[in-house]
C-alpha positions as semicolon CSV with decimal commas, in nm:
position;residue;x (nm);y (nm);z (nm)
1;M;9,966;11,145;9,468
2;T;10,044;11,167;9,080
3;V;10,183;10,840;8,942
4;E;10,451;10,930;8,706
5;T;10,544;10,708;8,378
6;G;10,856;10,689;8,196
7;H;11,049;10,414;8,385
8;D;11,086;10,071;8,288
9;S;11,252;9,932;8,679
10;T;11,230;10,025;9,024
11;L;11,629;10,083;8,990
12;R;11,587;10,331;8,729
13;A;11,282;10,499;8,917
14;L;11,517;10,519;9,230
15;T;11,815;10,695;9,034
16;D;11,564;10,943;8,903
17;V;11,412;11,038;9,255
18;A;11,754;11,039;9,415
19;Q;11,853;11,342;9,174
20;R;11,545;11,540;9,279
21;A;11,621;11,798;9,552
22;C;11,380;11,871;9,842
23;T;11,207;12,217;9,861
24;C;11,493;12,308;10,106
25;G;11,767;12,200;9,849
26;E;11,868;11,890;10,001
27;F;11,922;11,596;9,836
28;R;11,958;11,319;10,096
29;C;11,680;11,125;10,176
30;S;11,673;10,747;10,306
31;W;11,406;10,608;10,066
32;R;11,183;10,331;10,109
33;N;11,031;10,138;9,854
34;S;10,713;9,945;9,799
35;L;10,571;9,769;9,530
36;S;10,202;9,686;9,441
37;R;9,981;9,611;9,155
38;E;9,697;9,818;9,105
39;G;9,465;9,681;8,818
40;D;9,667;9,673;8,517
41;R;9,988;9,842;8,633
42;L;10,274;9,796;8,870
43;L;10,318;10,057;9,088
44;S;10,673;10,146;9,247
45;R;10,619;10,385;9,579
46;F;10,907;10,547;9,727
47;G;10,870;10,731;10,041
48;G;11,124;10,928;10,291
49;T;11,207;11,211;10,521
50;C;11,427;11,508;10,416
51;Q;11,732;11,467;10,601
52;G;11,768;11,862;10,577
53;C;11,434;11,996;10,667
54;G;11,240;11,696;10,797
55;V;10,949;11,723;10,541
56;R;10,817;11,375;10,412
57;R;10,864;11,337;10,061
58;A;10,683;11,061;9,833
59;Y;10,650;10,960;9,468
60;A;10,488;10,704;9,276
61;F;10,593;10,552;8,918
62;A;10,385;10,298;8,706
63;L;10,621;10,027;8,568
64;P;10,548;9,791;8,283
65;L;10,411;9,428;8,400
66;P;10,678;9,160;8,354
């Protein structure tokens, strides 16, 4: 999975993810979030299942360390 950059908080990353449509065109997804530290970065991971077609969706974002 590709780790994206450009967000300064989990909330901003979630706002971005919630505006991304699935390949079927559906936006609705019950996202779950987890945070982990990997080396010198904090990772915010989102995963969920599309409510339209059932495909698993996942994203990861590198956030600045506090």
